[in-house]
C-alpha positions as semicolon CSV with decimal commas, in nm:
position;residue;x (nm);y (nm);z (nm)
1;X;0,000;0,000;0,000
2;X;0,136;0,342;-0,095
3;X;0,097;0,622;0,156
4;X;0,206;0,926;-0,042
5;X;0,226;1,236;0,174
6;X;0,472;1,437;-0,034
7;X;0,329;1,709;-0,255
8;X;0,560;1,764;-0,553
9;X;0,301;1,939;-0,770
10;X;0,354;2,293;-0,643
11;X;0,683;2,335;-0,827
12;X;0,846;2,127;-1,100
13;X;1,056;1,846;-0,949
14;X;1,432;1,866;-0,974
15;X;1,466;1,494;-1,040
16;X;1,211;1,231;-1,134
17;X;1,153;0,890;-1,281
18;X;0,856;0,812;-1,504
19;X;0,751;0,449;-1,519
20;X;1,108;0,321;-1,496
21;X;1,171;-0,050;-1,537
22;X;1,507;-0,225;-1,519
23;X;1,582;-0,591;-1,574
24;X;1,895;-0,796;-1,511
25;X;1,844;-1,106;-1,719
26;X;1,525;-1,268;-1,596
27;X;1,519;-1,059;-1,279
28;X;1,306;-0,745;-1,280
29;X;1,476;-0,501;-1,041
30;X;1,238;-0,211;-1,106
31;X;0,881;-0,264;-1,223
32;X;0,753;0,077;-1,334
33;X;0,872;0,325;-1,070
34;X;0,762;0,689;-1,079
35;X;0,904;0,921;-0,813
36;X;0,967;1,295;-0,795
37;X;1,231;1,468;-0,583
38;X;1,226;1,840;-0,514
39;X;1,517;2,079;-0,487
40;X;1,668;2,064;-0,139
41;X;1,475;1,750;-0,041
42;X;1,639;1,472;0,161
43;X;1,516;1,125;0,066
44;X;1,603;0,786;0,214
45;X;1,539;0,472;0,009
46;X;1,490;0,155;0,211
47;X;1,388;-0,200;0,133
48;X;1,488;-0,564;0,173
49;X;1,793;-0,701;-0,003
50;X;1,715;-0,737;-0,372
51;X;1,417;-0,501;-0,357
52;X;1,557;-0,263;-0,620
53;X;1,664;0,026;-0,396
54;X;2,023;0,049;-0,524
55;X;1,903;0,003;-0,882
56;X;1,668;0,298;-0,834
57;X;1,955;0,511;-0,701
58;X;2,172;0,417;-0,997
59;X;1,897;0,499;-1,245
60;X;1,825;0,833;-1,077
61;X;2,193;0,923;-1,095
62;X;2,240;0,816;-1,456
63;X;2,481;0,535;-1,369
64;X;2,231;0,286;-1,515
65;X;1,990;0,342;-1,801
66;X;1,633;0,211;-1,760
67;X;1,498;-0,047;-2,001
68;X;1,171;0,148;-2,016
69;X;1,060;0,485;-1,886
70;X;1,246;0,811;-1,838
71;X;1,471;0,977;-1,583
72;X;1,446;1,356;-1,594
73;X;1,680;1,599;-1,417
74;X;1,617;1,974;-1,423
75;X;1,405;1,939;-1,736
76;X;1,661;1,723;-1,918
77;X;1,591;1,358;-2,001
78;X;1,899;1,189;-1,856
79;X;1,804;0,849;-1,991
80;X;1,815;0,987;-2,347
81;X;2,172;1,119;-2,321
82;X;2,471;0,949;-2,481
83;X;2,749;0,819;-2,257
84;X;2,973;1,125;-2,269
85;X;2,714;1,397;-2,188
86;X;2,564;1,170;-1,923
87;X;2,908;1,126;-1,764
88;X;2,962;1,502;-1,773
89;X;2,626;1,554;-1,605
90;X;2,718;1,313;-1,325
91;X;3,055;1,481;-1,282
92;X;2,932;1,841;-1,281
93;X;2,583;1,829;-1,129
94;X;2,583;1,520;-0,907
95;X;2,795;1,421;-0,608
96;X;2,847;1,067;-0,479
97;X;2,928;0,916;-0,140
98;X;2,980;0,540;-0,122
99;X;2,994;0,293;0,165
100;X;3,372;0,255;0,152
101;X;3,445;0,609;0,033
102;X;3,614;0,489;-0,288
103;X;3,894;0,739;-0,248
104;X;4,198;0,690;-0,471
105;X;4,468;0,552;-0,237
106;X;4,761;0,707;-0,422
107;X;4,621;1,062;-0,390
108;X;4,619;1,289;-0,088
109;X;4,294;1,409;0,067
110;X;4,314;1,744;-0,113
111;X;4,388;1,571;-0,445
112;X;4,097;1,331;-0,402
113;X;3,860;1,621;-0,330
114;X;3,996;1,833;-0,615
115;X;3,968;1,551;-0,871
116;X;3,610;1,620;-0,993
117;X;3,704;1,983;-1,058
118;X;4,021;1,883;-1,240
119;X;3,823;1,644;-1,459
120;X;3,590;1,927;-1,560
121;X;3,884;2,148;-1,664
122;X;3,930;2,367;-1,355
123;X;4,292;2,487;-1,322
124;X;4,485;2,283;-1,065
125;X;4,558;2,574;-0,831
126;X;4,193;2,677;-0,817
127;X;4,079;2,318;-0,768
128;X;4,325;2,262;-0,482
129;X;4,215;2,586;-0,315
130;X;3,851;2,478;-0,334
131;X;3,942;2,137;-0,194
132;X;4,138;2,287;0,095
133;X;3,848;2,519;0,179
134;X;3,601;2,231;0,195
135;X;3,835;2,011;0,397
136;X;3,874;2,298;0,642
137;X;3,497;2,331;0,679
138;X;3,475;1,961;0,755
139;X;3,748;1,973;1,020
140;X;4,013;1,806;0,804
141;X;4,250;2,096;0,735
142;X;4,541;1,923;0,908
143;X;4,484;1,604;0,707
144;X;4,479;1,755;0,360
145;X;4,816;1,602;0,263
146;X;4,741;1,258;0,405
147;X;4,650;0,962;0,190
148;X;4,340;0,750;0,260
149;X;4,547;0,470;0,414
150;X;4,661;0,712;0,685
151;X;4,306;0,817;0,781
152;X;4,042;0,665;1,005
153;X;3,718;0,543;0,849
154;X;3,535;0,854;0,965
155;X;3,801;1,086;0,828
156;X;3,793;0,907;0,493
157;X;3,414;0,943;0,474
158;X;3,435;1,313;0,556
159;X;3,688;1,344;0,274
160;X;3,441;1,164;0,046
161;X;3,170;1,411;0,149
162;X;3,400;1,699;0,058
163;X;3,468;1,540;-0,281
164;X;3,093;1,500;-0,340
165;X;3,031;1,869;-0,267
166;X;3,331;2,032;-0,436
167;X;3,149;2,090;-0,768
168;X;2,849;2,250;-0,593
169;X;2,619;1,969;-0,712
170;X;2,244;1,989;-0,731
171;X;2,200;1,634;-0,597
172;X;2,419;1,420;-0,371
173;X;2,368;1,043;-0,393
174;X;2,482;0,826;-0,104
175;X;2,484;0,446;-0,109
176;X;2,502;0,300;0,245
177;X;2,726;0,593;0,349
178;X;2,767;0,477;0,710
179;X;2,772;0,104;0,642
180;X;3,145;0,065;0,715
181;X;3,144;0,283;1,029
182;X;3,066;0,216;1,393
183;X;2,745;0,365;1,533
184;X;2,898;0,676;1,689
185;X;3,111;0,759;1,385
186;X;2,816;0,689;1,155
187;X;2,599;0,930;1,356
188;X;2,864;1,201;1,328
189;X;2,906;1,136;0,956
190;X;2,531;1,157;0,886
191;X;2,504;1,480;1,082
192;X;2,788;1,625;0,875
193;X;2,647;1,493;0,546
194;X;2,296;1,628;0,595
195;X;2,419;1,961;0,731
196;X;2,668;2,029;0,453
197;X;2,425;1,919;0,180
198;X;2,159;2,150;0,325
199;X;2,406;2,441;0,343
200;X;2,488;2,381;-0,023
201;X;2,117;2,391;-0,115
202;X;2,141;2,046;-0,273
203;X;1,907;1,748;-0,261
204;X;2,016;1,427;-0,090
205;X;1,914;1,079;-0,202
206;X;2,052;0,790;-0,001
207;X;2,009;0,415;0,012
208;X;2,025;0,249;0,351
209;X;1,910;-0,058;0,541
210;X;1,954;0,126;0,873
211;X;1,653;0,308;1,019
212;X;1,890;0,525;1,223
213;X;2,035;0,656;0,897
214;X;1,695;0,698;0,728
215;X;1,567;0,912;1,015
216;X;1,813;1,187;0,917
217;X;1,606;1,245;0,602
218;X;1,278;1,424;0,556
219;X;1,121;1,158;0,336
220;X;1,123;0,781;0,309
221;X;1,071;0,572;-0,004
222;X;1,019;0,205;0,077
223;X;1,090;-0,025;-0,216
224;X;0,962;-0,382;-0,237
225;X;0,978;-0,614;-0,538
226;X;1,081;-0,328;-0,764
227;X;0,786;-0,106;-0,670
228;X;0,733;0,189;-0,437
229;X;0,549;0,033;-0,146
230;X;0,536;0,350;0,067
231;X;0,628;0,716;0,027
232;X;0,599;0,924;0,341
233;X;0,728;1,229;0,519
234;X;0,960;1,194;0,816
235;X;1,053;1,440;1,088
236;X;1,433;1,412;1,113
237;X;1,433;1,588;1,450
238;X;1,192;1,348;1,617
239;X;1,164;1,028;1,415
240;X;1,204;0,697;1,594
241;X;1,276;0,362;1,439
242;X;0,912;0,263;1,493
243;X;0,791;0,573;1,308
244;X;1,027;0,514;1,018
245;X;0,907;0,156;0,972
246;X;0,540;0,202;1,059
């Protein structure tokens, strides 16, 4: 049963899917999903293993193309773009935070953060300055010349957050961002992620199996068998696990 309490009709959505299906061989991961995400909205996607939640995230972000249906970002049909313009869109307008950070081990923190800017043609000096500024805001100024192997898990994830935000993206996608962290560090990381994304005026879309992570968002999409089973508002300041899963 779908309990839709989010009104996205007042203004055009920033990001949406329209009847998206995605198959992997004989397995249907998404079975006609239509969702709309507004500018500045924070959305958690939850569901059992194999429900299609990560596939939905990857279709929304243009990493995967749907077999049917459309993905539209800021009025542009992402699913109709060729590989190169779609890659440029991901690099310039989207930010990504993954469970294990996926930092490049040979690069320093500042070089990892600066990389998306360098790949879009920003001069190295300007890109490094932007990276240093973000690392400073996230409490990592003294670690800017360290490599990922010399950081704690929490420090590496904060560096990944800085990398996701360095291009001033419109949407940040996070896939199990606290999955490799202990509870206390994960709490700190989620507080930092949601705060910095909000300060940047970006939307946040994250996949999680953890209700304590989902409660940081203002909206929950519950995916089951490739369909949106529930779509409801959450109160990040007061939500309990029982409320998230009700």
